[in-house]
Every structure is written in structure tokens, then in C-alpha cells.
C-alpha positions, 0 to 999 in steps of 0.5 A: 497769509491770514488765519482764522481765530480758530486756526490761530488758537489751534495748538501745534505739536512739535516732537523731536529729541533735539531741544534746539529743533523745537526752539527753531520751530517755536520761533518760526511759529511765533513769527506766523502768530502761532504761539500755541505750541506743545513740545514733546521729546519722545513719541510716547509723550506726543501720543498723549498730547495728539488729541489736544493738537490739531497739527504736528511736525514729528521726527521719526526713525527709519521704518517708524511709519507705525508712529504715524498710524498711532498719532492719527488713531490718537486723534491728530486730524490736521496736518501731520509733517514727518521729519526724517533723518534719512531719506528714501522714496520708499520711506517717504512713500511709506510715511504718506501711505501711513497718514502723513501729509508731507515729509521733510528731511533733516536738517530742517529749514524751520521756515519751510516746515512752518509754511508747509504746516500752515497750508490750506486744508484742501491742498493737504487733502489733495496731497494726502490723496495723491500720495495714497494713489501712488502707494496703493497696492498694485492690485487695487482699482476702482474696487469690486470688494475692499479695493480689489478689482475682479469678478472671475470665479477665483476672485469671487471665491476669495471675497467669500473667503475673506468675509468668513475669515474676517469675523474670526480672531484667529491668525491668517496666512496669506500665500501667493506669487509676488504682485497678486495683492497679499497686503491688500488681502490682509487690509481687507480682512482687517476692514471686514473684521470687528477690529476695523476701528483699530490700526492696521500696521504692516511690516515687510520682514525682508525690507528691514535689516535683521539687526533692526527688526526686533526693535521694529516689532517689539520696540526698545527703551531709551538707551537700549543700544546705540542710537536709541535716543527715546523710548519707542513703541514697536509694531506689535504694541502700536497694532494693539486693538487692531491687525499686525501684518507680517509680510514675507515672514520667511525672511524673519531671523530664526532668533526673532521667530522664537520671540514672535512665537512666545508673543503669539502665546501670551500676547505680551510685549517686552521692549528691548532694554526694559524689564517689564511686559505689556499686554496687548491684543493684536491679530496676526495676519502674515504672508509669503510668496514662497511655499511655506512647507518648503521653507519649514523643510529648508530650516528657514521657517520654524515648524512650531511657529508655522503651525501657530500662524497657519490656522486660516489660510488664504491663497491669492490667485495668479493673474493668468488664472483669472480669465476676463479679469486681465482686460478689466484690470487693463482697461482700468489701468489704462484709464487711470494712467491716461488721466495722470499722464493727461493723454488720450486713453488707447483702445485695446483692439482684438490683436492686442487683447488676445496677447494680453489674455495669453501672457503668462504674467509672472509679475501678475497684476503689478506686471500688468499695471506697469505694462499699461503705464508704459503703453499710455506713455509710448502709444502714438495712435488711438489703439494699443500697439501689438508690439507694446502688448508683447513688451517684456515677454520672453522666448517661451512666451513668444513661442506660444503666441504663434499657435495661441493667438489664432482667431478671427483676425490673425497676427501678421507673421512679422508682428508675431515674431517681434521680440524685445531688443534685450532678448535679441541682444542676448541671443546674438551674444550667446550665439557668438560665444557658442560659435567661438567655442566659449572664447569670449575675446573672439566673440566680442571681436566678432560683435564689435564689443569689448570682452568686459562688456560681454562679461558684464552682460553675462553676469547680469543674466545670472 
């Protein structure tokens, strides 16, 4: 592989606390005539070196995606490969979404890492674009406003409110059901705010173990606890000059809520294990899919923290209240997934359209997105089959379809009566148990199943 003189002269940054890893990568780079390498044993050092390097291999811990954002903000424009000690699909997607070009797992294969690092720019750009498409929040589409897709009255009101709220520096509290796009709303507030040039750092308070949450928010000093092998900035510090988004705020431990309240009062961060504080300038946006007032009443959310955060409220409308947006989103997702799957885009006929418009959409845009992908994969003809449009509905919804789907082209009775196989199975099992007075063994024998199978299925329904 040939490299231009400019590429050969561009420094490569390797950040890893293990000196043997750095030595292996230096040797592998040397074999490719890339001798100009800078080393860092901690992220703090890497941030200082980032403006002077074109590409990097950086080791981070679980939930350390904020370090990627900070490296990019510091001037890292070229290939950025992240090395993880523990791997998961969600962790890899989070890293790619934060700005990484590739993710590798330890122990590293030095030659493989260098090969990925030196790949051509077009390949890296395409990989980054594809990973961002995969990680994009479910409610994004071609975009009528900051990634949102929708022109209904509730969405137009939301766009106007985002415009008004964005100009302020006050905390924002986003509420709404799961799948409505709360993180996308927080990103829109940031993008339209005077802080848009600063970092946007997101933390899901329900996805991080409680024992690690304080370190994720406020950071830690080297040696502060077992496993703290290097100084590490927390999300509040990384978001300095930008926006910190705390998703599912009600999941945060009460003791940490107290520390967060103190941070909101004085804007000072103290890393675990350090004796001094750091002044930061951060705007807080938080979100929950629960009723925050009920969370306060139940003691899961501190009342004083709630009132400190609940200054500017944003409520995400559920999909069932967005009218024609359902069809706009459905057609957009069909077009996207048909392209990804390299299949013809199915047409939404009148019968399928009526099904989509009267569904409850308890999973909101995320549920619609998943259904459209299944339809693209499973549809055999040029039109969306009604039975696939009905997939995932429950007994209550199916009961409503008979009266609500009347129109110029009524659904055939046999089609309207179709129900998911899992629901049919559950009905048969519950009917059998009732017939035998709750005797599981007798019901299992009549169904030609083992009693353990019935116990297992009933447990899964709880």
C-alpha cells in the first residue's frame, strides 16, 4: 500500500495505559513506514496531543464514549479507532455514534489495527456514515426539523417550542413515552442553541450500573478505586461549553441525585478521589418516560432536584396523536429499509393504510420503524399485506379493527380476524387451564405439551 508524503508525515496517536500495547503498535506502524507516532498513557494526555495528530488508536473503558466526543472536539479529524476491554453491540454502536471510525477488542492484533488505521479516507467516511445511520434515534428520518420527520400540528408546535427553548441556558425537562424521540429532542435543543459548537454528551442513567454512575458523571482520579488505572473526566466535565443529556433521570441513585443537585447549584465538578474542584459551564437536558410528579411522590426522584431541573418542559407527542405523520414515517422507513435490504419498496394500499392509522402504537416511532423493516423483509408482492400490517397487535386492538376499519374498501372478515400466532397460542393455553380448573398437568396433557412448558410460558407472560 502506497502512502503520500503528507500521510507518512502525519503523526499517529496511541493512547493506552499498557506500555507493551504501545510498543507493539509502534513496531507495527514502523513496518508500514509510519514512524511518526505520539504516545499517551491516559486520556488527559491524549486530549492535549489530539490537535497535533491526524489519527489515533485510543483505549477507553465501558461507557467512555464521551472521550471520543472530546477527542473530536479537540481537533482529531482523521481515523479514530477505539479499543475496548469488553465488547458488546450496544457499546460498539455508542462508540461509532460518538465519532469513532472503528472499534476493536482487546487483546489487540497490532497488524490488524494498523491495517484498519491506514485504510483510505473514502472507506472511513462510508463506515462512519453507515454506523451513524444504524445508531440514529428511531424517530429520525429525512428530516423536517433537526432530524425529526413530521408535519402534524403536535410536531409543528414541538418545533416552535424547541426554537424558543433552545435560546435559553435554563435546564430542559423532556417527557414522553418510550420511542417518541426524547434524545432527538435534546439534540435539537443543543443544535439550535448558542452552544451548538460545543459537545453534546448523552448518558442513559438506566443503562449504567449504579456503582459506576458517579464516575460516569463526575469522573475519577487514578487509584480512586480498584480498576481506576488512569485519570478520567466524567460526562459533566467533557460537556463543558456544551450540553449534558441525562436520559431516564429517575433511574439515578438518590445519593447521586444529591451530588447532581449540588453540581447544578455551583457548576463545579469534583472527580472521585480528588480534593479539588473544577469549574464547568454545562447546560442540562434530562428526560424520563415516566410521570415525574409520580416519581417524586414515590420517592424515586428528589423533589428539590425535580424543581431545579423542571424549568423548561418539553413533551413528546405519542405517535397515535400525530395523524398523517404515521403514513409519512411509514413510507420513509419503507424506502430506507428497501434500499438497505436491496428489495423492491412495497406499496401501502388502502386496507393496510387504515390498519396503520388506527393502531395504538404503544412503542411509538420505534415500533413503526421495526414493523416497516419486517414488512420489507417478509412481503412477497408489490403491496404491503394486511396481515403484516396487523402484526404485533393485541386482542384489544384487533377487537377495535372491525368497527374502525370500515370504509370504501372494507377488510374481508377473514383478514380482520387474523391474530398473531403468539396470541393464538396464549388463548389456547389459558382456555385449557380454565377448562381443567387450574390443573396445569391436565391442561398440558390435553394440549400435548409438558407441564414445564406451560409453566415456562406463563412465567414469560407475567
